[in-house]
C-alpha positions in Angstrom: 0.0 0.0 0.0 1.3 3.4 -1.0 0.7 6.6 1.0 -0.2 9.0 -1.8 -3.8 9.0 -2.7 -6.4 9.8 -5.3 -9.0 12.1 -3.7 -11.9 11.5 -6.0 -13.0 9.6 -9.1 -16.6 10.1 -10.0 -16.9 6.9 -12.0 -15.5 4.7 -9.3 -18.9 4.0 -7.8 -20.5 2.7 -11.0 -21.9 -0.8 -10.6 -20.7 -3.5 -13.0 -17.1 -2.3 -13.3 -17.4 -0.6 -16.7 -15.6 2.5 -15.5 -11.9 2.9 -14.9 -11.0 0.7 -11.9 -9.9 2.5 -8.9 -7.4 1.0 -6.5 -9.0 1.7 -3.1 -5.7 1.3 -1.4 -4.9 4.8 -2.7 -8.0 6.6 -1.4 -7.6 9.3 1.3 -10.7 11.1 2.3 -14.3 10.0 2.2 -16.0 11.0 -1.1 -19.6 10.0 -1.4 -18.8 7.2 -3.9 -16.6 5.3 -1.5 -19.4 3.2 0.2 -20.8 2.1 -3.2 -17.3 1.1 -4.2 -17.0 -1.1 -1.1 -20.4 -2.7 -1.8 -19.3 -3.3 -5.5 -16.3 -5.3 -4.2 -18.6 -7.3 -1.9 -15.9 -8.7 0.4 -16.6 -12.1 1.9 -16.5 -11.8 5.7 -17.0 -14.5 8.4 -18.2 -13.3 11.8 -17.4 -15.6 14.7 -18.9 -14.6 17.9 -21.6 -14.2 20.5 -24.9 -13.7 18.7 -27.7 -12.1 20.7 -31.3 -10.9 20.2 -32.2 -7.4 21.2 -35.7 -6.4 22.1 -37.2 -2.9 22.3 -40.6 -3.0 24.0 -42.3 0.3 24.2 -45.5 1.6 25.7 -47.2 4.2 27.8 -47.0 5.0 31.5 -50.1 6.3 33.2 -50.0 4.8 36.7 -47.8 3.1 39.3 -48.3 -0.4 40.5 -49.8 -1.2 43.8 -47.1 -3.5 45.0 -44.2 -1.0 44.8 -43.4 2.5 43.8 -42.7 1.4 40.2 -44.3 2.7 37.0 -46.5 0.4 35.0 -45.6 0.2 31.3 -48.5 -0.8 29.1 -46.7 -2.4 26.1 -47.9 -1.2 22.7 -45.1 -2.3 20.4 -42.5 -5.0 20.4 -39.5 -4.7 18.1 -36.6 -7.1 17.7 -33.1 -6.8 16.2 -30.0 -8.8 15.9 -27.5 -7.9 18.7 -23.9 -8.5 19.6 -22.0 -10.4 16.9 -25.2 -10.8 15.0 -25.6 -7.0 14.8 -22.0 -6.8 13.4 -23.0 -9.3 10.7 -26.1 -7.3 9.9 -24.0 -4.1 9.5 -21.6 -5.9 7.2 -24.4 -7.1 5.1 -26.0 -3.6 5.0 -22.7 -2.3 3.6 -22.7 -4.9 0.8 -20.4 -7.6 2.2 -21.2 -11.2 1.8 -21.4 -12.5 5.3 -21.3 -15.8 7.1 -22.4 -15.9 10.8 -20.7 -18.5 12.9 -21.8 -18.9 16.6 -24.0 -20.7 19.1 -27.7 -20.0 19.8 -30.5 -22.0 21.3 -33.5 -23.8 19.8 -35.8 -21.5 21.7 -38.1 -18.8 20.3 -35.4 -16.2 20.6 -32.9 -18.3 18.6 -35.5 -18.9 15.8 -36.3 -15.2 15.7 -32.7 -14.3 15.5 -31.9 -16.7 12.7 -34.8 -15.4 10.7 -33.7 -11.8 11.1 -30.2 -12.7 9.9 -31.5 -14.7 6.9 -33.8 -11.9 5.9 -30.8 -9.7 5.7 -29.0 -12.1 3.4 -26.5 -13.4 6.1 -25.4 -17.0 5.6 -26.4 -18.9 8.8 -25.1 -22.3 7.8 -22.5 -22.1 10.6 -24.8 -20.6 13.2 -25.4 -23.6 15.4 -28.6 -24.1 17.3 -28.1 -26.3 20.4 -31.0 -27.3 22.7 -28.5 -27.2 25.7 -27.8 -23.5 25.0 -30.2 -20.6 25.7 -30.1 -17.7 23.2 -28.7 -14.5 24.9 -31.4 -11.8 24.9 -31.4 -8.1 26.0 -34.8 -6.6 26.2 -35.2 -2.9 26.9 -38.5 -1.6 28.3 -39.4 1.9 27.2 -42.0 4.2 28.7 -42.6 6.9 26.2 -39.0 7.8 25.0 -37.3 6.7 28.2 -35.6 3.3 28.8 -37.0 2.2 32.1 -35.4 -1.2 32.4 -33.2 -3.7 30.6 -33.7 -7.4 31.0 -30.7 -9.6 30.2 -30.9 -13.4 29.9 -27.5 -14.9 29.4 -26.6 -18.6 29.6 -24.7 -19.4 32.8 -22.2 -21.6 31.0 -21.7 -23.2 27.6 -21.6 -27.0 27.5 -18.2 -28.4 26.4 -19.8 -30.4 23.7 -21.5 -27.3 22.2 -18.2 -25.4 22.3 -16.5 -28.3 20.6 -19.1 -28.4 17.9 -18.6 -24.7 17.2 -14.8 -25.2 17.0 -15.4 -28.0 14.5 -17.4 -25.8 12.1 -14.9 -23.0 12.0 -12.6 -24.3 9.2 -15.5 -24.5 6.8 -16.9 -21.1 8.0 -13.7 -19.2 7.3 -12.7 -21.0 4.0 -12.2 -18.5 1.3 -13.1 -15.5 3.4 -11.3 -12.2 2.8 -11.8 -11.2 6.4 -12.6 -13.0 9.7 -14.1 -11.0 12.6 -14.0 -12.4 16.1 -16.7 -10.8 18.4 -16.0 -12.3 21.9 -18.1 -10.7 24.6 -17.3 -13.2 27.3 -20.1 -15.8 27.0 -17.7 -18.7 27.1 -18.6 -19.9 23.6 -15.3 -18.7 22.1 -13.1 -20.5 24.6 -9.8 -22.2 24.3 -10.8 -24.8 21.7 -12.2 -22.2 19.3 -9.1 -19.9 19.8 -6.8 -22.9 19.2 -8.6 -23.8 16.0 -8.4 -20.3 14.6 -4.8 -20.0 15.6 -3.8 -23.1 13.6 -1.8 -22.2 10.5 -3.9 -24.3 8.3 -7.3 -22.7 9.3 -7.0 -19.3 7.7 -6.0 -18.6 4.1 -2.9 -16.5 3.7 -3.6 -12.8 3.6 -7.0 -13.1 5.4 -7.7 -10.0 7.4 -8.3 -10.8 11.0 -10.1 -8.4 13.3 -10.8 -9.1 17.0 -13.4 -7.2 19.1 -13.2 -8.9 22.5 -13.7 -8.0 26.1 -10.4 -9.8 26.8 -8.3 -8.7 23.9 -5.1 -10.2 25.1 -6.7 -13.6 25.2 -6.5 -13.7 21.4 -2.9 -12.8 21.0 -1.9 -16.2 19.7 -4.1 -15.5 16.7 -1.8 -12.6 15.7 -4.7 -10.4 14.6 -4.3 -7.6 12.1 -6.5 -5.3 14.1 -8.0 -5.4 17.6 -10.6 -2.9 18.8 -10.7 -2.7 22.6 -12.7 0.1 24.2 -11.1 2.3 26.9 -12.0 -0.1 29.7 -10.7 -3.1 27.9 -7.5 -1.3 27.0 -7.1 -0.4 30.6 -7.5 -4.0 31.6 -4.7 -5.0 29.2 -2.4 -2.3 30.6 -3.4 -2.8 34.2 -4.2 0.9 34.4 -7.2 3.1 35.0 -8.7 5.2 32.2 -11.7 7.4 32.8 -13.5 10.1 30.9 -12.0 12.9 33.0 -8.5 12.3 31.6 -7.0 12.5 28.1 -7.6 8.8 27.4 -6.2 9.1 23.8 -2.9 10.5 25.1 -2.8 7.9 27.9 -3.1 4.9 25.5 -0.8 6.5 22.9 1.9 6.8 25.5 1.7 3.1 26.1 1.1 1.9 22.6 4.0 -0.4 22.7 2.6 -2.3 25.6 -0.8 -2.6 24.0 0.7 -3.9 20.7 2.9 -6.4 22.5 0.1 -7.7 24.8 -2.3 -8.2 21.9 0.2 -9.3 19.3 -1.8 -7.2 16.8 -0.7 -5.3 13.7 -2.7 -2.3 14.9 -4.8 -1.4 18.0 -7.8 0.8 17.6 -9.0 2.0 21.0 -12.6 3.2 20.9 -13.4 6.0 23.3 -17.1 6.5 22.9 -17.8 10.2 22.8 -14.1 10.9 22.3 -13.9 9.0 19.1 -11.0 6.5 18.5 -7.2 6.4 18.4 -5.2 4.1 16.1 -1.9 2.7 17.2 0.2 0.9 14.6 3.3 -1.2 14.7 5.2 1.3 12.5 4.5 4.1 14.9 1.5 5.2 12.9 -1.1 7.1 14.9 -4.5 8.4 13.8 -7.5 10.0 15.6 -11.1 10.2 14.8 -13.6 12.4 16.6 -17.2 11.4 17.3 -20.3 13.5 16.8 -22.2 12.2 19.8 -26.0 12.4 20.2 -27.2 14.6 23.0 -29.5 11.8 24.3 -28.5 8.2 24.1 -31.1 5.6 23.2 -29.0 4.0 20.5 -27.5 0.6 20.9 -24.8 -1.2 18.9 -22.9 1.8 17.5 -19.7 -0.1 18.4 -20.9 -3.1 16.3 -21.5 -0.7 13.4 -18.0 0.8 13.9 -16.1 -2.5 13.8 -18.2 -3.8 10.9 -17.6 -0.8 8.8 -13.9 -0.8 9.7 -13.7 -4.4 8.6 -15.7 -4.0 5.4 -13.6 -1.0 4.3 -10.3 -2.7 5.1 -11.4 -5.9 3.4 -12.3 -3.9 0.3 -8.8 -2.5 0.2 -9.1 1.0 1.7 -6.1 2.2 3.8 -6.4 1.7 7.5 -6.7 5.4 8.3 -9.4 5.9 5.7 -11.2 2.8 6.9 -11.1 4.3 10.4 -12.6 7.6 9.2 -15.4 5.7 7.4 -16.1 3.6 10.4 -16.5 6.7 12.6 -18.9 8.2 10.0 -21.0 5.0 10.1 -21.1 5.0 13.9 -22.1 8.7 13.8 -25.1 7.7 11.6 -26.5 5.1 14.0 -25.8 6.8 17.3 -28.4 9.4 16.4 -31.1 6.7 15.9 -33.1 5.0 18.6 -32.8 1.3 19.2 -30.5 -1.2 17.5 -30.0 -0.2 13.9 -27.5 -0.7 11.0 -25.8 1.7 8.7 -26.5 0.9 5.0 -24.5 1.9 1.9 -27.3 4.4 1.2 -27.1 5.8 4.7 -23.4 6.3 4.6 -23.5 7.7 1.1 -26.1 10.2 2.1 -24.1 11.2 5.3 -21.0 11.8 3.2 -22.9 13.7 0.5 -24.3 16.0 3.2 -20.7 16.9 4.1 -20.2 18.0 0.5 -22.6 20.9 1.1 -21.3 22.1 4.5 -18.8 24.9 3.5 -19.8 27.9 5.6 -19.8 31.5 4.5 -17.9 33.9 6.8 -21.0 35.2 8.7 -22.2 31.7 9.6 -18.7 30.5 10.5 -18.3 33.5 12.9 -21.7 32.8 14.5 -20.9 29.2 15.2 -17.4 29.9 16.4 -18.8 32.5 18.8 -21.0 29.9 20.3 -18.1 27.5 20.7 -15.9 30.1 22.2 -18.7 31.0 24.7 -18.8 27.4 25.7 -15.1 27.6 26.6 -13.7 25.8 23.5 -10.4 26.6 21.9 -10.5 27.4 18.2 -7.8 26.1 15.8 -7.6 27.5 12.3 -5.6 26.0 9.4 -5.7 26.5 5.6 -4.6 25.1 2.3 -5.6 24.0 -1.2 -6.1 20.3 -0.3 -6.5 19.6 -4.0 -5.6 15.9 -4.0 -5.7 14.5 -0.5 -2.7 12.5 0.7 -1.2 11.2 3.9 0.6 14.4 4.7 -2.7 16.3 4.6 -4.6 13.9 6.9 -1.7 13.6 9.3 -1.5 17.4 9.6 -5.2 17.9 10.0 -5.3 15.3 12.8 -2.4 17.1 14.5 -4.2 20.4 14.1 -7.3 19.1 15.8 -5.4 18.0 18.8 -4.2 21.6 19.4 -7.7 22.7 20.6 -11.4 21.8 20.6 -12.7 23.1 17.3 -10.9 22.8 14.0 -11.7 25.3 11.2 -10.2 24.5 7.7 -10.1 27.4 5.3 -9.8 26.4 1.6 -8.4 28.5 -1.2 -11.0 29.0 -3.8 -10.4 27.8 -7.4 -9.0 31.1 -8.5 -6.6 31.2 -5.5 -5.4 27.7 -6.3 -4.7 28.7 -9.9 -2.7 31.7 -8.7 -0.6 29.5 -6.4 -0.3 26.3 -8.4 -0.7 27.2 -12.1 -3.4 27.4 -14.8 -3.9 23.6 -14.8 -5.0 23.4 -11.1 -7.0 22.7 -9.2 -7.6 19.1 -10.2 -10.8 19.1 -8.1 -13.1 22.1 -7.9 -13.9 23.7 -4.6 -17.2 21.9 -4.0 -15.4 18.5 -4.2 -12.5 19.7 -2.1 -14.8 21.1 0.6 -16.8 17.9 0.7 -13.8 15.7 1.2 -12.3 17.8 3.9 -15.7 18.2 5.7 -16.1 14.4 5.8 -13.0 14.0 8.0 -14.0 13.5 11.6 -11.3 15.8 12.8 -12.7 18.7 10.9 -15.5 20.8 12.5 -16.0 23.6 10.0 -15.0 24.3 6.4 -15.0 27.7 4.8 -13.6 29.1 1.5 -11.5 32.3 1.1 -10.6 34.2 -2.0 -7.8 36.4 -0.7 -4.1 35.7 -1.2 -3.4 35.4 2.5 -5.6 34.4 5.4 -5.0 37.6 7.3 -8.5 39.0 6.7 -10.2 35.9 8.1 -7.8 35.7 11.0 -8.7 39.3 12.0 -12.4 38.3 12.1 -12.1 34.8 13.6 -9.3 35.5 16.1 -8.2 31.9 16.5 -6.5 30.6 19.6 -4.1 28.6 17.4 -3.2 29.0 13.8 -1.7 25.7 12.6 0.3 25.5 9.4 1.6 22.3 7.8 4.6 21.9 5.6 8.2 23.1 5.6 7.6 26.5 7.3 8.6 28.4 10.3 6.4 30.9 12.1 8.7 33.8 10.9 8.1 32.8 7.3 4.3 33.2 7.5 2.5 36.5 6.6 -0.3 35.5 9.0 1.9 35.3 12.1 1.6 39.0 13.2 -2.2 38.9 12.8 -2.5 35.8 14.9 -0.3 37.2 17.6 -2.1 40.5 17.5 -5.4 38.8 18.5 -3.7 36.8 21.3 -3.3 33.6 19.4 -0.2 31.5 18.7 1.2 29.9 15.6 1.9 26.1 15.6 4.0 24.5 12.9 2.8 20.9 12.2 5.0 18.0 11.4 6.3 17.9 7.8 5.9 14.7 6.0 8.6 14.5 3.4 8.0 13.2 -0.1 4.2 13.4 0.4 3.0 16.2 -1.9 0.0 16.9 -4.1 2.3 17.7 -7.0 3.9 14.2 -6.8 0.5 12.6 -6.8 -0.7 14.6 -9.8 2.4 13.8 -11.8 1.8 10.1 -11.1 -1.8 10.3 -12.1 -0.9 12.1 -15.4 1.8 9.6 -16.2 -0.6 6.7 -16.2 -1.6 5.4 -19.7 -5.2 6.0 -20.8 -7.5 3.1 -19.7 -5.1 2.0 -16.9 -5.8 1.9 -13.2 -6.1 5.3 -11.6 -3.6 5.3 -8.7 
């Protein structure tokens, strides 16, 4: 995988493959065609894990019961959805993957209902074993009006050894030919030593199979040598023998101990999910990447973590770079976290979400209004700017660094005329609407605006940023904007320079390709 990237290719989403093929390993930034490109590739993914049935029973509350000071919920609607690993499988299918579900459920009503939900979604349940000795795990929420009043969990106390052995025996067939294998181990006991040993055997997985582990005890799967593990903050803290809570900078805490996490999990990359604080990627080569969530103000959603890991796996299995896959997974999680109940993010949902980002460039008045609200809430404002014509690794790395300098990141883009003045008459490659949409889709970016002046000084005078961040081979003394930033009480921060990662180099490579060849 190379690090330069094609930003956009309008024909890449066309079904049937008649357009020029695009190598997704070169894509940086989330254009609206990317979800359809993943669905077009339809990666085969096997999900092995704890399948559950979620129930959402809602009704009205008009009285309290006589026996205790508890409200009586008169149930008016019962809704069911696949939960746990089954919800992960549903999300994969909704994004166009071909999915096999491998796990243990009971022969009870819940098990039959769960199998039917999966099959209706097109999930292959050949390897979803139903055993009369196993009860299907259920999680039923009782809602009064819009409020969750109670959750009823029914989980088997233990998994019979014979049932676990039967699950282990079906795994070689379940993973045969799969481009990716996802392990979703939530501690039921079904994925015990025998299952782990079977998966870890060299003969079980095809060479090159992507292995993703989402487990309560991440280190327990170290013998598998997974490509990606996705612990949440609590699970990462367990691996580290440390405490991580929302009052601290959890991203910084896990980043400082990335070596320990990678060694304990034996993974190629660790993605720590931080709920409202997004995620942080820690790679073996020292690669780091952040995403920032757009949380809902009121939480009634369930399964956003399943959506995240499913989207990450689908994107990676289709060939997207890991950092781009992470951004896409965050976007998918942002979609479902704003919905009530257990839901999935479809290709159409994700396309629409990214398309909305293409229309989010703010004029100066609206930008100043929003920033004034943020500043009144005590947030630090970071401003950066550039052409961002063809997005590459240097861009995304700089933008992630800029976000970490404050709370709100504003990206100001040169308009098309400004790019021509800076880069020449044959630029930009991508017009401002496309460039704004790509940048706005990145989770680290809060606001995008467009400026027509030769320097950013007029906008700085109005916006008065706390930090002005500039990427590239600069010093603060070289920048015309520095006096304006300092005059308003801000400071200039020079971001890391990524050598040999330039838009010009990407453009030269694109133009050197023969007509009809792959766009890379």
